[in-house]
C-alpha positions as CSV (number, residue, x, y, z in Angstrom):
1,X,75.7,-53.1,162.8
2,X,76.7,-52.9,159.1
3,X,80.2,-53.5,157.9
4,X,80.3,-49.9,156.7
5,X,79.8,-48.6,160.2
6,X,82.4,-51.0,161.5
7,X,84.9,-49.9,158.9
8,X,84.4,-46.2,159.7
9,X,84.6,-46.9,163.4
10,X,87.8,-48.8,162.9
11,X,89.3,-45.9,160.9
12,X,88.4,-43.5,163.7
13,X,89.8,-45.8,166.4
14,X,93.1,-46.2,164.5
15,X,93.4,-42.5,163.9
16,X,92.7,-41.6,167.6
17,X,95.2,-44.3,168.6
18,X,97.8,-42.8,166.3
19,X,97.1,-39.3,167.7
20,X,97.9,-40.4,171.3
21,X,101.2,-41.0,173.0
22,X,102.3,-42.2,176.4
23,X,104.8,-40.0,178.1
24,X,107.2,-40.6,181.0
25,X,107.4,-38.1,183.8
26,X,110.3,-36.3,182.1
27,X,108.8,-36.1,178.6
28,X,106.9,-33.4,176.9
29,X,105.4,-33.0,173.4
30,X,106.2,-29.7,171.6
31,X,103.7,-28.7,168.9
32,X,104.1,-26.0,166.2
33,X,101.0,-24.4,164.7
34,X,100.6,-22.7,161.3
35,X,101.9,-19.4,162.5
36,X,105.1,-21.0,163.9
37,X,104.0,-20.6,167.5
38,X,105.0,-23.4,169.8
39,X,103.0,-25.0,172.6
40,X,103.8,-27.9,174.9
41,X,101.8,-30.6,176.6
42,X,102.7,-33.3,179.1
43,X,99.6,-35.4,179.0
44,X,96.7,-35.8,181.4
45,X,97.9,-35.3,185.0
46,X,96.7,-38.1,187.3
47,X,95.8,-40.5,184.5
48,X,98.5,-43.1,184.2
49,X,98.8,-46.1,181.8
50,X,101.7,-48.4,182.8
51,X,103.3,-45.6,184.8
52,X,103.1,-43.1,181.9
53,X,100.7,-40.2,181.2
54,X,98.4,-40.4,178.3
55,X,98.8,-37.4,175.9
56,X,95.9,-37.2,173.4
57,X,96.8,-34.7,170.7
58,X,94.1,-32.6,169.0
59,X,92.5,-34.9,166.4
60,X,91.6,-31.9,164.2
61,X,95.2,-30.7,163.7
62,X,97.1,-33.7,162.3
63,X,99.2,-31.4,160.1
64,X,100.9,-29.8,163.0
65,X,104.5,-31.2,163.6
66,X,104.7,-32.7,167.1
67,X,108.1,-33.5,168.6
68,X,108.7,-35.7,171.7
69,X,111.4,-34.3,174.0
70,X,112.8,-35.6,177.4
71,X,115.3,-34.5,180.0
72,X,117.4,-36.1,182.6
73,X,116.2,-35.1,186.1
74,X,119.8,-35.5,187.4
75,X,121.4,-33.1,184.9
76,X,120.5,-30.2,182.6
77,X,123.2,-30.1,179.8
78,X,123.7,-27.1,177.6
79,X,121.6,-28.6,174.8
80,X,122.3,-30.1,171.5
81,X,121.7,-29.1,167.9
82,X,118.4,-27.1,167.9
83,X,117.9,-27.4,164.2
84,X,115.1,-29.9,164.7
85,X,112.7,-27.0,165.3
86,X,113.5,-25.6,161.9
87,X,112.0,-28.7,160.3
88,X,108.6,-27.8,161.7
89,X,108.2,-25.1,159.1
90,X,109.4,-27.4,156.3
91,X,107.0,-30.1,157.3
92,X,104.2,-27.6,156.6
93,X,104.6,-28.4,152.9
94,X,102.8,-31.6,153.5
95,X,99.9,-29.9,155.2
96,X,97.6,-29.7,152.1
97,X,98.1,-33.3,151.2
98,X,97.4,-34.8,154.6
99,X,94.4,-32.5,155.1
100,X,93.1,-33.7,151.7
101,X,93.5,-37.3,152.7
102,X,91.6,-36.5,155.9
103,X,88.7,-34.9,154.1
104,X,88.6,-37.9,151.6
105,X,88.6,-40.5,154.4
106,X,86.3,-38.9,157.0
107,X,83.9,-36.8,154.8
108,X,83.7,-38.0,151.2
109,X,83.9,-41.7,151.9
110,X,81.2,-41.7,154.6
111,X,79.0,-39.7,152.2
112,X,79.4,-42.4,149.6
113,X,78.8,-45.2,152.1
114,X,75.8,-43.8,153.9
115,X,74.0,-41.6,151.4
116,X,72.5,-42.0,147.9
117,X,75.7,-40.6,146.4
118,X,77.2,-44.0,146.4
119,X,80.1,-44.6,144.0
120,X,79.9,-40.9,142.9
121,X,81.5,-40.0,146.3
122,X,83.3,-43.3,147.0
123,X,85.4,-43.3,143.8
124,X,86.6,-39.6,144.1
125,X,87.2,-40.2,147.9
126,X,89.5,-43.2,147.2
127,X,91.3,-41.3,144.4
128,X,91.9,-38.3,146.6
129,X,92.9,-40.4,149.6
130,X,95.5,-42.5,147.9
131,X,96.5,-39.9,145.4
132,X,97.3,-37.3,148.1
133,X,99.1,-39.9,150.2
134,X,101.3,-40.9,147.3
135,X,102.1,-37.3,146.4
136,X,103.0,-36.5,150.0
137,X,105.3,-39.6,150.2
138,X,107.0,-38.7,146.9
139,X,107.5,-35.1,148.1
140,X,108.8,-36.4,151.4
141,X,111.3,-38.8,149.7
142,X,112.6,-36.1,147.4
143,X,113.2,-33.6,150.1
144,X,116.1,-34.5,152.3
145,X,115.5,-31.5,154.5
146,X,112.1,-32.9,155.4
147,X,113.2,-36.5,155.9
148,X,114.9,-36.9,159.2
149,X,114.3,-40.7,159.1
150,X,116.5,-43.4,157.7
151,X,115.7,-44.9,154.3
152,X,114.4,-48.0,156.0
153,X,112.1,-46.1,158.3
154,X,110.8,-44.1,155.3
155,X,109.7,-47.2,153.5
156,X,108.2,-48.5,156.7
157,X,106.3,-45.2,157.0
158,X,105.2,-45.4,153.4
159,X,103.9,-49.0,153.9
160,X,102.0,-48.0,157.0
161,X,100.3,-45.0,155.3
162,X,99.2,-47.0,152.2
163,X,98.1,-50.1,154.2
164,X,96.3,-48.0,156.9
165,X,94.9,-44.7,155.6
166,X,94.3,-43.2,159.1
167,X,98.1,-43.2,159.5
168,X,98.4,-41.3,156.2
169,X,96.2,-38.5,157.5
170,X,98.5,-38.4,160.6
171,X,101.7,-38.6,158.5
172,X,103.3,-35.4,159.8
173,X,102.7,-36.3,163.4
174,X,103.7,-39.9,162.9
175,X,107.0,-38.8,161.3
176,X,107.9,-36.1,163.7
177,X,107.0,-38.0,166.9
178,X,109.3,-40.8,165.7
179,X,112.4,-38.5,165.8
180,X,114.8,-38.7,168.7
181,X,115.3,-35.1,169.9
182,X,118.3,-34.7,172.2
183,X,117.7,-31.1,173.3
184,X,116.3,-31.1,176.9
185,X,112.8,-30.0,177.5
186,X,113.6,-26.9,179.7
187,X,116.2,-25.5,177.2
188,X,113.9,-26.1,174.3
189,X,111.0,-24.4,176.2
190,X,113.1,-21.3,177.0
191,X,114.0,-21.0,173.3
192,X,110.6,-21.8,171.7
193,X,107.8,-21.0,174.1
194,X,106.4,-17.5,175.0
195,X,106.7,-16.4,178.6
196,X,103.2,-17.5,179.7
197,X,103.6,-21.0,178.3
198,X,107.1,-21.4,179.6
199,X,106.0,-20.4,183.1
200,X,103.2,-23.0,183.0
201,X,105.6,-25.7,181.8
202,X,108.3,-24.8,184.3
203,X,105.8,-25.2,187.1
204,X,105.0,-28.7,185.9
205,X,108.7,-29.5,185.6
206,X,109.3,-28.2,189.1
207,X,106.5,-30.4,190.3
208,X,108.0,-33.5,188.6
209,X,111.4,-32.7,190.3
210,X,109.7,-32.4,193.7
211,X,108.2,-35.8,193.1
212,X,111.6,-37.2,192.2
213,X,113.2,-35.6,195.3
214,X,110.6,-37.4,197.5
215,X,111.9,-40.8,196.2
216,X,115.6,-40.4,197.1
217,X,117.4,-40.7,200.4
218,X,118.4,-37.6,202.4
219,X,122.0,-36.4,202.1
220,X,122.5,-38.6,199.0
221,X,124.3,-37.5,195.9
222,X,121.0,-37.9,193.9
223,X,119.3,-35.5,196.3
224,X,122.0,-32.9,195.8
225,X,121.9,-33.3,192.0
226,X,118.1,-32.9,192.0
227,X,118.2,-29.8,194.1
228,X,120.8,-28.3,191.9
229,X,118.7,-29.1,188.9
230,X,115.7,-27.5,190.5
231,X,117.7,-24.4,191.3
232,X,119.0,-24.1,187.7
233,X,115.5,-24.6,186.4
234,X,114.1,-21.9,188.6
235,X,116.5,-19.3,187.2
236,X,115.9,-20.1,183.5
237,X,114.1,-17.2,181.9
238,X,112.2,-17.2,178.6
239,X,113.7,-15.0,175.9
240,X,110.3,-14.1,174.5
Protein backbone atom coordinates (compact mmCIF):
# COMPACT_ATOMS: atom_id res chain seq x y z
CA UNK A 1 0.00 0.00 0.00
CA UNK A 2 1.43 3.39 -1.03
CA UNK A 3 1.85 6.23 1.41
CA UNK A 4 -0.72 8.27 -0.56
CA UNK A 5 -3.39 5.66 0.14
CA UNK A 6 -2.37 5.51 3.79
CA UNK A 7 -2.59 9.30 4.12
CA UNK A 8 -6.03 9.43 2.53
CA UNK A 9 -7.27 6.55 4.67
CA UNK A 10 -5.94 8.29 7.78
CA UNK A 11 -7.74 11.50 6.80
CA UNK A 12 -11.01 9.58 6.38
CA UNK A 13 -10.55 7.77 9.71
CA UNK A 14 -9.88 11.02 11.59
CA UNK A 15 -12.91 12.63 9.97
CA UNK A 16 -15.25 9.74 10.82
CA UNK A 17 -13.87 9.69 14.36
CA UNK A 18 -14.56 13.40 14.71
CA UNK A 19 -18.08 12.91 13.33
CA UNK A 20 -18.96 10.43 16.08
CA UNK A 21 -19.83 10.95 19.72
CA UNK A 22 -20.52 8.64 22.66
CA UNK A 23 -23.74 9.46 24.50
CA UNK A 24 -24.95 8.55 27.97
CA UNK A 25 -28.49 7.26 28.33
CA UNK A 26 -29.78 10.76 29.17
CA UNK A 27 -28.05 12.55 26.29
CA UNK A 28 -29.22 13.51 22.80
CA UNK A 29 -27.68 15.39 19.89
CA UNK A 30 -29.83 18.11 18.31
CA UNK A 31 -29.01 18.92 14.66
CA UNK A 32 -30.11 21.96 12.65
CA UNK A 33 -30.29 21.72 8.86
CA UNK A 34 -30.06 24.51 6.29
CA UNK A 35 -33.79 25.26 6.44
CA UNK A 36 -33.60 25.69 10.23
CA UNK A 37 -35.44 22.45 10.89
CA UNK A 38 -34.28 20.49 13.91
CA UNK A 39 -33.84 16.77 14.37
CA UNK A 40 -32.53 14.69 17.27
CA UNK A 41 -30.59 11.47 17.58
CA UNK A 42 -29.61 9.36 20.58
CA UNK A 43 -27.18 6.99 18.90
CA UNK A 44 -27.40 3.33 18.00
CA UNK A 45 -29.73 1.52 20.37
CA UNK A 46 -28.25 -1.73 21.64
CA UNK A 47 -24.69 -0.86 20.61
CA UNK A 48 -22.73 0.29 23.64
CA UNK A 49 -19.13 1.40 24.05
CA UNK A 50 -18.11 1.74 27.69
CA UNK A 51 -21.76 1.97 28.73
CA UNK A 52 -22.51 4.70 26.19
CA UNK A 53 -24.29 4.65 22.82
CA UNK A 54 -22.30 5.37 19.68
CA UNK A 55 -23.82 8.24 17.70
CA UNK A 56 -22.35 8.49 14.18
CA UNK A 57 -23.40 11.78 12.58
CA UNK A 58 -23.94 12.10 8.83
CA UNK A 59 -20.45 12.42 7.27
CA UNK A 60 -21.88 14.39 4.33
CA UNK A 61 -23.29 17.23 6.45
CA UNK A 62 -20.36 18.58 8.50
CA UNK A 63 -21.71 22.12 8.15
CA UNK A 64 -24.82 21.42 10.23
CA UNK A 65 -24.54 22.66 13.83
CA UNK A 66 -24.91 19.78 16.29
CA UNK A 67 -25.50 20.41 19.99
CA UNK A 68 -25.18 17.86 22.79
CA UNK A 69 -27.91 18.09 25.44
CA UNK A 70 -28.64 16.03 28.55
CA UNK A 71 -31.25 15.87 31.28
CA UNK A 72 -31.50 14.67 34.83
CA UNK A 73 -33.75 11.62 35.09
CA UNK A 74 -34.65 12.65 38.64
CA UNK A 75 -35.82 16.16 37.78
CA UNK A 76 -37.10 18.20 34.86
CA UNK A 77 -36.42 21.90 35.58
CA UNK A 78 -38.08 24.73 33.77
CA UNK A 79 -35.13 25.14 31.40
CA UNK A 80 -32.33 27.61 31.04
CA UNK A 81 -31.46 30.24 28.47
CA UNK A 82 -32.61 28.85 25.09
CA UNK A 83 -30.50 31.29 23.08
CA UNK A 84 -28.04 28.53 22.17
CA UNK A 85 -30.38 27.46 19.37
CA UNK A 86 -30.14 30.90 17.77
CA UNK A 87 -26.44 30.34 17.19
CA UNK A 88 -27.27 27.53 14.78
CA UNK A 89 -28.35 30.04 12.14
CA UNK A 90 -25.31 32.22 12.77
CA UNK A 91 -22.99 29.25 12.40
CA UNK A 92 -24.31 28.76 8.87
CA UNK A 93 -21.99 31.62 7.85
CA UNK A 94 -19.11 29.16 8.05
CA UNK A 95 -20.85 26.65 5.79
CA UNK A 96 -19.23 27.61 2.49
CA UNK A 97 -15.72 27.66 3.96
CA UNK A 98 -15.94 24.25 5.62
CA UNK A 99 -17.53 22.69 2.54
CA UNK A 100 -14.75 24.18 0.41
CA UNK A 101 -12.19 22.62 2.73
CA UNK A 102 -13.99 19.27 2.40
CA UNK A 103 -13.97 19.38 -1.41
CA UNK A 104 -10.28 20.33 -1.41
CA UNK A 105 -9.30 17.54 0.99
CA UNK A 106 -11.44 14.68 -0.29
CA UNK A 107 -11.87 15.50 -4.00
CA UNK A 108 -9.10 17.73 -5.39
CA UNK A 109 -6.25 16.31 -3.32
CA UNK A 110 -6.97 12.67 -4.24
CA UNK A 111 -7.25 13.70 -7.88
CA UNK A 112 -3.75 15.13 -7.68
CA UNK A 113 -2.40 12.13 -5.78
CA UNK A 114 -3.92 9.34 -7.90
CA UNK A 115 -4.26 10.80 -11.41
CA UNK A 116 -2.02 12.40 -13.98
CA UNK A 117 -3.13 15.87 -12.82
CA UNK A 118 -0.44 15.74 -10.15
CA UNK A 119 0.61 19.11 -8.83
CA UNK A 120 -2.01 20.87 -11.00
CA UNK A 121 -4.60 19.55 -8.55
CA UNK A 122 -2.49 19.17 -5.40
CA UNK A 123 -1.38 22.81 -5.24
CA UNK A 124 -4.89 24.30 -5.70
CA UNK A 125 -6.22 21.72 -3.21
CA UNK A 126 -3.75 22.78 -0.51
CA UNK A 127 -4.40 26.45 -1.24
CA UNK A 128 -8.17 25.99 -0.94
CA UNK A 129 -7.90 23.71 2.09
CA UNK A 130 -5.75 25.96 4.25
CA UNK A 131 -7.06 29.21 2.77
CA UNK A 132 -10.71 28.38 3.54
CA UNK A 133 -9.73 27.11 7.00
CA UNK A 134 -7.89 30.33 7.85
CA UNK A 135 -10.71 32.51 6.52
CA UNK A 136 -13.26 30.54 8.58
CA UNK A 137 -11.14 30.89 11.72
CA UNK A 138 -10.70 34.64 11.17
CA UNK A 139 -14.43 35.06 10.64
CA UNK A 140 -15.10 33.00 13.75
CA UNK A 141 -12.67 35.02 15.86
CA UNK A 142 -14.12 38.35 14.77
CA UNK A 143 -17.72 37.36 15.41
CA UNK A 144 -18.42 37.20 19.13
CA UNK A 145 -21.96 36.00 18.36
CA UNK A 146 -20.51 32.90 16.70
CA UNK A 147 -17.90 32.18 19.29
CA UNK A 148 -19.41 30.56 22.39
CA UNK A 149 -15.98 29.27 23.38
CA UNK A 150 -13.35 30.83 25.57
CA UNK A 151 -10.34 32.48 23.94
CA UNK A 152 -8.16 29.58 25.07
CA UNK A 153 -10.53 27.05 23.54
CA UNK A 154 -10.65 29.04 20.29
CA UNK A 155 -6.88 28.92 19.88
CA UNK A 156 -7.00 25.23 20.69
CA UNK A 157 -9.64 24.77 17.99
CA UNK A 158 -7.52 26.78 15.54
CA UNK A 159 -4.46 24.63 16.20
CA UNK A 160 -6.46 21.42 15.78
CA UNK A 161 -7.92 22.57 12.46
CA UNK A 162 -4.56 23.66 11.04
CA UNK A 163 -2.65 20.61 12.31
CA UNK A 164 -5.36 18.09 11.33
CA UNK A 165 -7.31 19.19 8.19
CA UNK A 166 -10.17 16.67 8.73
CA UNK A 167 -10.99 18.60 11.90
CA UNK A 168 -11.19 21.80 9.83
CA UNK A 169 -13.81 20.23 7.56
CA UNK A 170 -15.75 19.35 10.72
CA UNK A 171 -15.17 22.76 12.36
CA UNK A 172 -18.84 23.66 12.88
CA UNK A 173 -19.68 20.34 14.51
CA UNK A 174 -16.48 20.32 16.53
CA UNK A 175 -17.28 23.76 17.92
CA UNK A 176 -20.97 23.25 18.64
CA UNK A 177 -20.59 19.80 20.19
CA UNK A 178 -18.06 21.26 22.62
CA UNK A 179 -20.65 23.67 24.06
CA UNK A 180 -22.24 22.88 27.41
CA UNK A 181 -25.98 23.30 26.88
CA UNK A 182 -27.99 23.47 30.11
CA UNK A 183 -31.49 23.26 28.63
CA UNK A 184 -32.89 19.75 29.30
CA UNK A 185 -33.52 17.45 26.36
CA UNK A 186 -37.36 17.22 26.72
CA UNK A 187 -37.89 20.99 26.99
CA UNK A 188 -35.59 21.68 24.04
CA UNK A 189 -37.41 19.00 22.04
CA UNK A 190 -40.83 20.52 22.73
CA UNK A 191 -39.55 23.89 21.60
CA UNK A 192 -37.56 22.85 18.51
CA UNK A 193 -38.87 19.58 17.08
CA UNK A 194 -42.00 19.09 15.01
CA UNK A 195 -44.74 16.89 16.44
CA UNK A 196 -43.64 13.68 14.71
CA UNK A 197 -40.00 13.95 15.74
CA UNK A 198 -40.91 14.96 19.29
CA UNK A 199 -43.23 11.95 19.62
CA UNK A 200 -40.43 9.64 18.50
CA UNK A 201 -37.92 11.21 20.90
CA UNK A 202 -40.41 11.19 23.79
CA UNK A 203 -40.90 7.45 23.32
CA UNK A 204 -37.15 6.95 23.58
CA UNK A 205 -37.04 9.14 26.70
CA UNK A 206 -39.88 7.16 28.28
CA UNK A 207 -38.01 3.94 27.51
CA UNK A 208 -34.88 5.30 29.20
CA UNK A 209 -36.95 6.26 32.26
CA UNK A 210 -38.44 2.77 32.40
CA UNK A 211 -34.92 1.35 32.38
CA UNK A 212 -33.94 3.68 35.24
CA UNK A 213 -37.05 2.71 37.22
CA UNK A 214 -36.07 -0.96 37.01
CA UNK A 215 -32.79 -0.19 38.78
CA UNK A 216 -34.20 1.50 41.90
CA UNK A 217 -35.81 -0.04 44.95
CA UNK A 218 -39.57 -0.10 45.42
CA UNK A 219 -41.12 2.65 47.58
CA UNK A 220 -37.86 4.59 47.45
CA UNK A 221 -37.71 8.39 46.97
CA UNK A 222 -35.83 7.78 43.70
CA UNK A 223 -38.71 5.69 42.37
CA UNK A 224 -41.25 8.38 43.19
CA UNK A 225 -39.08 11.02 41.53
CA UNK A 226 -38.69 8.93 38.38
CA UNK A 227 -42.42 8.22 38.19
CA UNK A 228 -43.15 11.93 38.59
CA UNK A 229 -40.65 12.65 35.86
CA UNK A 230 -42.32 10.11 33.60
CA UNK A 231 -45.73 11.62 34.29
CA UNK A 232 -44.53 15.12 33.47
CA UNK A 233 -42.83 13.89 30.32
CA UNK A 234 -46.01 12.18 29.15
CA UNK A 235 -48.00 15.42 29.27
CA UNK A 236 -45.49 17.61 27.46
CA UNK A 237 -46.93 18.58 24.09
CA UNK A 238 -45.06 19.95 21.10
CA UNK A 239 -45.97 23.49 20.11
CA UNK A 240 -45.46 22.71 16.42
